[in-house]
TIVOTOR-362691 format. One record per residue (C-alpha): x, y, z; residue number from 1. Coordinates in Angstrom, 2 decimals. Example, Ala and Ser with C-alpha at 12.3 -4.5 7.8 and 13.67 -1.06 7.14 Angstrom:
residues 2
+---------+---------+---------+------+
!       X !       Y !       Z ! sevo !
+---------+---------+---------+------+
!   12.30 !   -4.50 !    7.80 !    1 !
!   13.67 !   -1.06 !    7.14 !    2 !
+---------+---------+---------+------+
***
This chain:
residues 348
+---------+---------+---------+------+
!       X !       Y !       Z ! sevo !
+---------+---------+---------+------+
!    0.00 !    0.00 !    0.00 !    1 !
!    1.25 !    3.46 !   -0.90 !    2 !
!    2.05 !    6.07 !    1.77 !    3 !
!   -1.16 !    7.96 !    0.94 !    4 !
!   -3.22 !    4.85 !    1.77 !    5 !
!   -3.94 !    3.89 !   -1.83 !    6 !
!   -3.42 !    0.43 !   -3.29 !    7 !
!   -1.39 !   -0.10 !   -6.47 !    8 !
!   -3.16 !   -2.48 !   -8.84 !    9 !
!   -2.42 !   -4.36 !  -12.04 !   10 !
!   -4.89 !   -6.03 !  -14.38 !   11 !
!   -3.53 !   -9.02 !  -16.27 !   12 !
!   -5.65 !   -9.72 !  -19.34 !   13 !
!   -7.25 !   -6.30 !  -19.39 !   14 !
!   -8.66 !   -6.50 !  -22.92 !   15 !
!  -11.62 !   -8.80 !  -22.16 !   16 !
!  -15.00 !   -7.74 !  -20.82 !   17 !
!  -14.03 !   -8.45 !  -17.20 !   18 !
!  -10.68 !   -6.72 !  -17.64 !   19 !
!  -12.25 !   -3.66 !  -19.20 !   20 !
!  -14.76 !   -3.40 !  -16.34 !   21 !
!  -11.92 !   -3.67 !  -13.83 !   22 !
!  -10.06 !   -0.87 !  -15.56 !   23 !
!  -13.18 !    1.30 !  -15.40 !   24 !
!  -13.76 !    0.57 !  -11.71 !   25 !
!  -10.13 !    1.06 !  -10.72 !   26 !
!   -9.84 !    4.37 !  -12.58 !   27 !
!  -12.80 !    5.67 !  -10.55 !   28 !
!  -11.73 !    4.16 !   -7.21 !   29 !
!  -10.46 !    6.90 !   -4.86 !   30 !
!   -7.85 !    4.67 !   -3.23 !   31 !
!   -6.71 !    2.50 !   -6.13 !   32 !
!   -3.83 !    3.38 !   -8.44 !   33 !
!   -3.84 !    1.56 !  -11.77 !   34 !
!   -0.15 !    0.76 !  -12.15 !   35 !
!   -0.13 !   -1.75 !  -15.01 !   36 !
!   -2.41 !   -3.39 !  -17.56 !   37 !
!   -1.47 !   -6.26 !  -19.85 !   38 !
!   -2.70 !   -7.73 !  -23.10 !   39 !
!   -0.74 !   -9.75 !  -25.59 !   40 !
!   -2.59 !   -8.27 !  -28.58 !   41 !
!   -2.32 !   -4.63 !  -27.47 !   42 !
!    1.24 !   -4.38 !  -26.12 !   43 !
!    2.47 !   -0.81 !  -26.44 !   44 !
!   -0.94 !    0.74 !  -27.03 !   45 !
!   -2.50 !    3.24 !  -24.63 !   46 !
!   -5.54 !    2.26 !  -22.58 !   47 !
!   -7.37 !    5.26 !  -24.00 !   48 !
!   -6.56 !    4.11 !  -27.51 !   49 !
!   -7.92 !    0.59 !  -27.01 !   50 !
!  -10.89 !    1.74 !  -24.90 !   51 !
!  -11.81 !    5.20 !  -26.22 !   52 !
!  -14.29 !    5.81 !  -23.39 !   53 !
!  -11.29 !    6.11 !  -21.04 !   54 !
!   -9.44 !    8.58 !  -23.23 !   55 !
!   -8.65 !   11.79 !  -21.33 !   56 !
!  -10.38 !   10.47 !  -18.17 !   57 !
!   -7.20 !   10.89 !  -16.11 !   58 !
!   -3.59 !    9.81 !  -16.19 !   59 !
!   -4.69 !    6.17 !  -16.61 !   60 !
!   -5.72 !    6.91 !  -20.19 !   61 !
!   -2.01 !    7.38 !  -20.98 !   62 !
!   -1.06 !    4.03 !  -19.42 !   63 !
!    0.19 !    1.54 !  -22.00 !   64 !
!   -0.51 !   -2.16 !  -22.23 !   65 !
!    2.54 !   -4.27 !  -21.44 !   66 !
!    3.45 !   -7.93 !  -21.31 !   67 !
!    2.86 !   -9.98 !  -18.16 !   68 !
!    6.35 !   -9.87 !  -16.62 !   69 !
!    5.63 !  -11.01 !  -13.07 !   70 !
!    8.84 !   -9.61 !  -11.58 !   71 !
!    8.38 !   -6.13 !  -13.06 !   72 !
!    4.67 !   -5.88 !  -12.37 !   73 !
!    5.04 !   -7.16 !   -8.80 !   74 !
!    7.40 !   -4.26 !   -8.12 !   75 !
!    4.69 !   -1.84 !   -9.26 !   76 !
!    1.55 !   -3.41 !   -7.83 !   77 !
!    0.37 !   -4.47 !   -4.36 !   78 !
!   -2.33 !   -6.64 !   -5.90 !   79 !
!   -2.73 !   -8.29 !   -9.28 !   80 !
!   -6.11 !   -9.05 !  -10.83 !   81 !
!   -6.03 !  -12.01 !  -13.20 !   82 !
!   -8.70 !  -11.63 !  -15.89 !   83 !
!   -7.46 !  -14.66 !  -17.80 !   84 !
!   -9.02 !  -17.91 !  -19.05 !   85 !
!   -9.08 !  -20.90 !  -16.74 !   86 !
!   -6.00 !  -23.03 !  -17.18 !   87 !
!   -3.88 !  -19.93 !  -17.78 !   88 !
!   -4.53 !  -18.17 !  -14.47 !   89 !
!   -3.17 !  -21.03 !  -12.38 !   90 !
!    0.44 !  -20.86 !  -13.49 !   91 !
!    0.28 !  -17.07 !  -13.82 !   92 !
!   -0.92 !  -16.72 !  -10.22 !   93 !
!    1.98 !  -18.79 !   -8.98 !   94 !
!    4.48 !  -16.48 !  -10.66 !   95 !
!    3.00 !  -13.38 !   -9.06 !   96 !
!    2.67 !  -14.97 !   -5.63 !   97 !
!    6.31 !  -16.06 !   -5.81 !   98 !
!    7.23 !  -12.41 !   -6.41 !   99 !
!    5.27 !  -11.21 !   -3.37 !  100 !
!    2.12 !   -9.81 !   -4.97 !  101 !
!   -1.35 !  -10.58 !   -3.68 !  102 !
!   -3.62 !  -12.07 !   -6.33 !  103 !
!   -7.33 !  -11.80 !   -7.06 !  104 !
!   -8.19 !  -14.37 !   -9.72 !  105 !
!  -11.35 !  -14.00 !  -11.80 !  106 !
!  -11.00 !  -17.39 !  -13.49 !  107 !
!  -12.15 !  -20.76 !  -12.18 !  108 !
!   -8.66 !  -22.03 !  -11.39 !  109 !
!   -8.78 !  -21.64 !   -7.60 !  110 !
!  -12.49 !  -21.94 !   -6.88 !  111 !
!  -12.33 !  -25.69 !   -6.35 !  112 !
!  -10.48 !  -27.56 !   -3.61 !  113 !
!  -10.22 !  -30.91 !   -5.40 !  114 !
!   -7.91 !  -31.28 !   -8.40 !  115 !
!   -9.87 !  -34.34 !   -9.58 !  116 !
!  -13.07 !  -32.29 !   -9.56 !  117 !
!  -11.30 !  -29.57 !  -11.55 !  118 !
!  -10.22 !  -32.13 !  -14.15 !  119 !
!  -13.74 !  -33.58 !  -14.30 !  120 !
!  -15.39 !  -30.22 !  -14.99 !  121 !
!  -12.64 !  -28.38 !  -16.88 !  122 !
!  -11.15 !  -31.25 !  -18.83 !  123 !
!   -7.48 !  -30.76 !  -17.91 !  124 !
!   -5.05 !  -31.22 !  -15.05 !  125 !
!   -4.88 !  -28.27 !  -12.69 !  126 !
!   -1.90 !  -26.02 !  -13.55 !  127 !
!   -0.93 !  -25.31 !   -9.92 !  128 !
!   -2.49 !  -27.95 !   -7.62 !  129 !
!   -0.22 !  -26.98 !   -4.72 !  130 !
!   -2.11 !  -23.66 !   -4.48 !  131 !
!   -5.64 !  -25.08 !   -4.34 !  132 !
!   -5.79 !  -25.08 !   -0.54 !  133 !
!   -4.40 !  -21.54 !   -0.43 !  134 !
!   -7.15 !  -19.86 !   -2.41 !  135 !
!  -10.00 !  -18.19 !   -0.51 !  136 !
!  -13.40 !  -18.18 !   -2.18 !  137 !
!  -14.18 !  -14.54 !   -2.90 !  138 !
!  -17.76 !  -14.29 !   -1.68 !  139 !
!  -17.46 !  -11.45 !    0.87 !  140 !
!  -20.88 !  -12.04 !    2.40 !  141 !
!  -19.60 !  -15.36 !    3.77 !  142 !
!  -15.79 !  -15.21 !    3.67 !  143 !
!  -15.06 !  -11.61 !    4.64 !  144 !
!  -12.56 !  -12.40 !    7.43 !  145 !
!  -10.65 !  -14.95 !    5.36 !  146 !
!  -10.54 !  -12.63 !    2.36 !  147 !
!   -9.06 !   -9.86 !    4.52 !  148 !
!   -5.97 !  -11.96 !    5.27 !  149 !
!   -5.66 !  -13.81 !    1.97 !  150 !
!   -2.93 !  -13.50 !   -0.62 !  151 !
!   -4.91 !  -15.51 !   -3.19 !  152 !
!   -8.64 !  -14.88 !   -3.68 !  153 !
!  -10.74 !  -16.86 !   -6.15 !  154 !
!  -13.68 !  -14.78 !   -7.31 !  155 !
!  -16.87 !  -16.83 !   -7.75 !  156 !
!  -18.46 !  -17.39 !  -11.09 !  157 !
!  -21.42 !  -15.25 !  -12.13 !  158 !
!  -24.00 !  -18.04 !  -12.04 !  159 !
!  -22.79 !  -19.30 !   -8.63 !  160 !
!  -23.05 !  -15.79 !   -7.18 !  161 !
!  -26.66 !  -15.51 !   -8.38 !  162 !
!  -27.52 !  -18.93 !   -6.93 !  163 !
!  -25.46 !  -19.27 !   -3.74 !  164 !
!  -26.49 !  -15.97 !   -2.17 !  165 !
!  -30.23 !  -16.78 !   -2.39 !  166 !
!  -29.82 !  -20.43 !   -1.36 !  167 !
!  -27.30 !  -20.41 !    1.48 !  168 !
!  -29.32 !  -18.66 !    4.24 !  169 !
!  -32.27 !  -20.99 !    3.66 !  170 !
!  -30.15 !  -24.14 !    3.75 !  171 !
!  -28.18 !  -22.94 !    6.78 !  172 !
!  -31.45 !  -22.32 !    8.65 !  173 !
!  -32.80 !  -25.71 !    7.49 !  174 !
!  -35.89 !  -24.03 !    6.02 !  175 !
!  -35.70 !  -25.89 !    2.71 !  176 !
!  -34.88 !  -29.39 !    1.61 !  177 !
!  -31.51 !  -30.15 !    0.08 !  178 !
!  -33.25 !  -32.47 !   -2.37 !  179 !
!  -34.86 !  -31.50 !   -5.67 !  180 !
!  -33.25 !  -28.07 !   -5.95 !  181 !
!  -33.89 !  -26.87 !   -9.49 !  182 !
!  -32.40 !  -23.72 !  -11.02 !  183 !
!  -33.05 !  -21.98 !  -14.33 !  184 !
!  -30.78 !  -19.03 !  -15.12 !  185 !
!  -30.86 !  -16.53 !  -17.98 !  186 !
!  -27.65 !  -14.75 !  -18.94 !  187 !
!  -26.67 !  -11.98 !  -21.32 !  188 !
!  -24.14 !  -12.71 !  -24.06 !  189 !
!  -21.21 !  -10.99 !  -22.32 !  190 !
!  -21.13 !  -13.92 !  -19.89 !  191 !
!  -19.34 !  -15.89 !  -22.60 !  192 !
!  -16.48 !  -13.38 !  -22.68 !  193 !
!  -15.07 !  -11.27 !  -25.51 !  194 !
!  -14.37 !  -13.90 !  -28.13 !  195 !
!  -15.25 !  -14.58 !  -31.73 !  196 !
!  -17.30 !  -17.77 !  -31.92 !  197 !
!  -20.29 !  -18.49 !  -34.11 !  198 !
!  -22.64 !  -19.11 !  -31.18 !  199 !
!  -22.13 !  -15.55 !  -29.91 !  200 !
!  -22.35 !  -13.60 !  -33.17 !  201 !
!  -25.13 !  -11.01 !  -33.32 !  202 !
!  -26.99 !  -12.93 !  -36.01 !  203 !
!  -26.99 !  -16.08 !  -33.87 !  204 !
!  -27.99 !  -14.47 !  -30.55 !  205 !
!  -30.36 !  -11.71 !  -31.59 !  206 !
!  -34.06 !  -12.65 !  -31.45 !  207 !
!  -33.13 !  -16.03 !  -29.98 !  208 !
!  -32.95 !  -17.70 !  -26.56 !  209 !
!  -31.47 !  -21.10 !  -25.92 !  210 !
!  -30.39 !  -23.43 !  -23.12 !  211 !
!  -26.82 !  -24.71 !  -23.01 !  212 !
!  -24.44 !  -26.60 !  -20.72 !  213 !
!  -27.09 !  -29.26 !  -19.99 !  214 !
!  -26.99 !  -31.24 !  -17.74 !  215 !
!  -23.55 !  -30.50 !  -16.28 !  216 !
!  -22.49 !  -26.89 !  -16.55 !  217 !
!  -19.00 !  -26.20 !  -15.14 !  218 !
!  -20.31 !  -23.86 !  -12.44 !  219 !
!  -22.19 !  -26.73 !  -10.80 !  220 !
!  -18.91 !  -27.87 !   -9.28 !  221 !
!  -18.34 !  -24.72 !   -7.23 !  222 !
!  -22.03 !  -24.29 !   -6.36 !  223 !
!  -22.26 !  -27.76 !   -4.85 !  224 !
!  -18.86 !  -27.40 !   -3.16 !  225 !
!  -19.91 !  -24.18 !   -1.42 !  226 !
!  -23.28 !  -25.57 !   -0.34 !  227 !
!  -21.40 !  -28.38 !    1.37 !  228 !
!  -18.77 !  -26.10 !    2.93 !  229 !
!  -21.09 !  -23.33 !    4.10 !  230 !
!  -24.37 !  -25.14 !    4.73 !  231 !
!  -23.08 !  -28.63 !    5.49 !  232 !
!  -25.33 !  -30.31 !    2.94 !  233 !
!  -24.74 !  -32.50 !   -0.06 !  234 !
!  -27.17 !  -31.04 !   -2.55 !  235 !
!  -27.08 !  -32.14 !   -6.19 !  236 !
!  -28.48 !  -29.22 !   -8.18 !  237 !
!  -30.51 !  -29.49 !  -11.37 !  238 !
!  -29.19 !  -26.44 !  -13.24 !  239 !
!  -30.10 !  -25.24 !  -16.72 !  240 !
!  -28.52 !  -21.97 !  -17.94 !  241 !
!  -29.93 !  -20.08 !  -20.91 !  242 !
!  -28.38 !  -17.53 !  -23.26 !  243 !
!  -30.71 !  -14.61 !  -23.97 !  244 !
!  -30.32 !  -11.68 !  -26.38 !  245 !
!  -29.11 !   -8.92 !  -24.07 !  246 !
!  -25.60 !   -7.65 !  -23.36 !  247 !
!  -25.38 !   -8.25 !  -19.62 !  248 !
!  -27.27 !   -9.39 !  -16.57 !  249 !
!  -28.36 !  -12.69 !  -15.03 !  250 !
!  -31.71 !  -13.72 !  -13.60 !  251 !
!  -31.82 !  -16.98 !  -11.65 !  252 !
!  -35.03 !  -18.70 !  -10.58 !  253 !
!  -34.69 !  -21.41 !   -7.95 !  254 !
!  -37.38 !  -23.96 !   -7.07 !  255 !
!  -37.11 !  -25.74 !   -3.71 !  256 !
!  -39.22 !  -27.82 !   -1.31 !  257 !
!  -39.80 !  -26.18 !    2.06 !  258 !
!  -39.10 !  -27.97 !    5.32 !  259 !
!  -41.84 !  -28.74 !    7.83 !  260 !
!  -42.86 !  -25.62 !    9.72 !  261 !
!  -41.17 !  -23.19 !    7.33 !  262 !
!  -43.17 !  -20.10 !    6.50 !  263 !
!  -42.65 !  -16.67 !    4.95 !  264 !
!  -41.84 !  -15.07 !    8.30 !  265 !
!  -39.06 !  -17.59 !    8.96 !  266 !
!  -37.70 !  -17.13 !    5.45 !  267 !
!  -37.65 !  -13.35 !    5.86 !  268 !
!  -35.90 !  -13.71 !    9.23 !  269 !
!  -33.22 !  -16.01 !    7.76 !  270 !
!  -32.43 !  -13.52 !    4.99 !  271 !
!  -32.38 !  -10.56 !    7.37 !  272 !
!  -30.04 !  -12.43 !    9.71 !  273 !
!  -27.68 !  -13.29 !    6.85 !  274 !
!  -27.76 !  -10.03 !    4.91 !  275 !
!  -29.14 !   -7.30 !    7.15 !  276 !
!  -25.70 !   -5.66 !    7.21 !  277 !
!  -24.56 !   -6.77 !    3.74 !  278 !
!  -24.09 !   -3.61 !    1.66 !  279 !
!  -24.71 !   -5.18 !   -1.74 !  280 !
!  -27.61 !   -7.54 !   -1.02 !  281 !
!  -31.06 !   -6.05 !   -1.54 !  282 !
!  -33.94 !   -8.12 !   -0.16 !  283 !
!  -37.09 !   -7.48 !   -2.16 !  284 !
!  -39.26 !   -9.87 !   -0.14 !  285 !
!  -42.39 !  -11.30 !   -1.72 !  286 !
!  -43.85 !   -8.02 !   -2.99 !  287 !
!  -41.32 !   -7.17 !   -5.74 !  288 !
!  -39.54 !   -9.26 !   -8.33 !  289 !
!  -35.93 !   -8.82 !   -9.50 !  290 !
!  -35.24 !   -7.19 !  -12.84 !  291 !
!  -31.87 !   -6.94 !  -14.56 !  292 !
!  -32.48 !   -3.29 !  -15.47 !  293 !
!  -32.28 !   -2.46 !  -11.75 !  294 !
!  -28.86 !   -4.09 !  -11.21 !  295 !
!  -26.95 !   -3.61 !  -14.47 !  296 !
!  -23.98 !   -1.32 !  -13.83 !  297 !
!  -24.13 !   -1.98 !  -10.07 !  298 !
!  -22.65 !   -4.43 !   -7.58 !  299 !
!  -26.04 !   -5.31 !   -6.11 !  300 !
!  -27.83 !   -8.63 !   -6.05 !  301 !
!  -31.60 !   -8.36 !   -5.74 !  302 !
!  -33.32 !  -11.33 !   -4.10 !  303 !
!  -37.03 !  -12.06 !   -3.81 !  304 !
!  -39.11 !  -15.10 !   -2.90 !  305 !
!  -42.67 !  -16.37 !   -3.12 !  306 !
!  -44.41 !  -19.37 !   -1.60 !  307 !
!  -46.52 !  -21.34 !   -4.07 !  308 !
!  -49.47 !  -22.73 !   -2.08 !  309 !
!  -50.61 !  -24.75 !   -5.07 !  310 !
!  -47.44 !  -26.85 !   -5.30 !  311 !
!  -46.17 !  -26.36 !   -1.75 !  312 !
!  -42.82 !  -25.19 !   -3.12 !  313 !
!  -40.83 !  -22.02 !   -2.63 !  314 !
!  -39.67 !  -19.95 !   -5.62 !  315 !
!  -36.56 !  -17.82 !   -5.00 !  316 !
!  -35.37 !  -15.31 !   -7.60 !  317 !
!  -32.27 !  -13.15 !   -8.02 !  318 !
!  -30.77 !  -10.67 !  -10.46 !  319 !
!  -27.18 !   -9.47 !  -10.86 !  320 !
!  -24.96 !   -7.80 !  -13.42 !  321 !
!  -22.73 !  -10.67 !  -14.53 !  322 !
!  -19.82 !   -8.29 !  -15.22 !  323 !
!  -20.06 !   -6.42 !  -11.88 !  324 !
!  -21.37 !   -8.46 !   -8.92 !  325 !
!  -20.78 !  -11.54 !  -11.05 !  326 !
!  -17.15 !  -10.69 !  -11.82 !  327 !
!  -15.26 !   -7.40 !  -11.66 !  328 !
!  -17.30 !   -5.57 !   -9.03 !  329 !
!  -17.06 !   -8.51 !   -6.68 !  330 !
!  -13.31 !   -8.58 !   -7.30 !  331 !
!  -13.13 !   -4.90 !   -6.34 !  332 !
!  -15.25 !   -5.62 !   -3.26 !  333 !
!  -12.63 !   -8.24 !   -2.29 !  334 !
!   -9.86 !   -5.67 !   -2.89 !  335 !
!  -11.54 !   -3.29 !   -0.46 !  336 !
!  -11.79 !   -6.01 !    2.17 !  337 !
!   -8.17 !   -7.14 !    1.65 !  338 !
!   -6.67 !   -3.65 !    1.97 !  339 !
!   -8.90 !   -2.17 !    4.63 !  340 !
!  -10.81 !    0.23 !    2.42 !  341 !
!  -14.54 !    0.75 !    3.03 !  342 !
!  -16.21 !   -2.25 !    1.43 !  343 !
!  -18.46 !   -0.11 !   -0.75 !  344 !
!  -15.72 !    2.21 !   -1.99 !  345 !
!  -15.68 !    2.64 !   -5.74 !  346 !
!  -18.86 !    0.61 !   -6.17 !  347 !
!  -22.48 !    1.48 !   -6.73 !  348 !
+---------+---------+---------+------+
***
């Protein structure tokens, strides 16, 4: 940390959607100094040249993209954000940790504890298995104290964030059954990242909605792991994500069986106990429903719930911005916790 109390930051892989959002958030953060940004395709170019919306914003617009030299960047930055694909982040994180930098990883490489589970869901051996036990899951609402002292934070995936935050208080309070949990999620196209693939071209996505990743989406692994770690339950989730024609945002709808004696008052109490002091969780109750237009551009998750007397089931719903609370904003929230800044600083 710099003498003036600010934190020097680097973004590795700053040319993707998550990286661009991090650059935007860090430029506006009153106690973050953007010291380095990297991108193999843009080495030598100014940030303001690659992202014209940042041109002339402040001195950061003159910052140039560099390569990912861990030794050099670790001398400049207190913390390094890795906005890289899974499989690449693992070895990259090790290099930065070895040079004394703290790391916040936005990929999936350190979300799982079990290297066999990683191979099962991601189709390759883990690139740095010796670090798996060192990573702290970056969900501040449940791991705030561990995040504060961590040197390696694994930011959750966007779907898991939208599912875990609504589910965990109810499972911890034993208000719902761990069996027959069904989730349908709708995501904007930016959730796939900034890449050129036929499935994500405008002509393929516009005026179309489709399921994918059925029946075993990669994010199931971390969802089920966290339900076991934080709620002490083994809960196989039926999860079907859908791609919908919008740029950003996720809505998740969760269907669960309620436990004997559970009612709306107990559900409300469980959520208030879990999130009454959580700055980025908005509890809508049973009177309002979440809408992506109310969370896009913010770090909030909106959660609502309704009992269905006809089926005897509970319907829980959430909305987040996949690029903010689902990725870069949550990473910045972890930065604030790690370096003692107000948790809401630099975030809406």
